[in-house]
N, C-alpha and C positions, 0 to 999 in steps of 0.2 A: 844713837844717831850721830852722824858726822857733823861737826861744826864747820861753818863757812868762815873762811879767812877774809877779813875785810881788807880791801885794797887801800893803799896810802892815798890820802887826799891832799890836794893843794889848798892853799889858804882860800877861804871863802866857799869851798865846795862842800856839798851836803850829801851824805850817803842816803840814797832812797831805798834801796833793797836789791833783791835778786829776782830774776824772772826767767822763765823758760818757755819753750814752744813745744809743739807736738813731736818734734824730732829729738827732744831732750837736750837741746842746745840751750845752755844757761848763760846769763851774763849779769854783771852788776850794773846798776843804774846810778849815776852820780849827777846831781844837779849842779850846774856851773853857776858862778856868781854873775849877777848882772841881769837886768830886765830891759829888753829893747822896746822902746816905745813904738807906737802904731806904725805898721808898715804892711805892704802887700805881701802875700805868701812867698813869692819867689825871692823877694828882698830879705825876708826873715830867714828863709832857708840859707841864703848866702851869708847872712850875718852869723848864724849859728856855726857854719863851717869856718868862718874867718876867726872864730875864737876856739877852734878845735873841738867842736861838738856837732850836734844835730838837734833838730826839734824832736820832742818826745812823740811817740806814737800814741794812739788813743788809749791803749791799756796802761801805758806809763802815765798818761795824763790822769787817768782814773785813780791810780796810786797816789799821784801828787795831790789831787783834790782830797782824797780820803785822809791822807796823813800829813801833808805839808802845805795846806792851803794858806797858812799864815805867811808863807814865803812869796805870795802872789798878790797883786792888786785885784780888787773885785772887778774884773774885766774879762774880755775874751782873749784867749791865747791860741795861736796857730799850732796844729800838730804837723807832723811830717807826712801825713797820709792824704793822698788825692782820693776824691770820691770815686767809687768803683763804677759808676755809670756816667759820670760827667767829668772829663779830665780837666775842665776849667774851674772845678770847684775843689775845695779841700776841707778837711775836718778841723774843728776847733773845740776847745774846752772853755766853758764859762766858770770863772772862779768866784762868782757871787752866789749862784744857786746850784752849781754842780752840773749844769746842762751841757751835753755834748751835741753838737750839730755840725752842719756843713754849710759853706757859703762860697760865693764867687771869690776866686783867688785875688781879685782886685780890691776886695775889702781890706781895710787897714785895721789889723789887730796886733796885740802885743806878742812878744816871744820870750821864752826862756829856753836855754839850751841844756842838753844833757850829754854826757859821754857814756859809752857802754864799754865794759871790759869783759871779755870772755872768761868764763870760769872753767 
């Protein structure tokens, strides 16, 4: 089996893993340093972009919960995904009990950013 080459990391970054989709497009996921305090979803999305990242999607958040929950406060963190039936709502991950849910984008939750590198 072929070994995956890990990408170089900047100071404070944490390698999370690699993930692919149904089209066999794979990418590395890297957790960026910094935890942004409570903010509405759009503001948290803008914050993540301002530091060169993006909010994680729900699958990436599940990986973070499973393997790196010690890097998070026991609180809710926004994902980058809008709810499929209500564009005014977005998904989040709870880092206390592992719950994923969705809520009004005006709610104020925390954020952590990731960057993705194609493999």
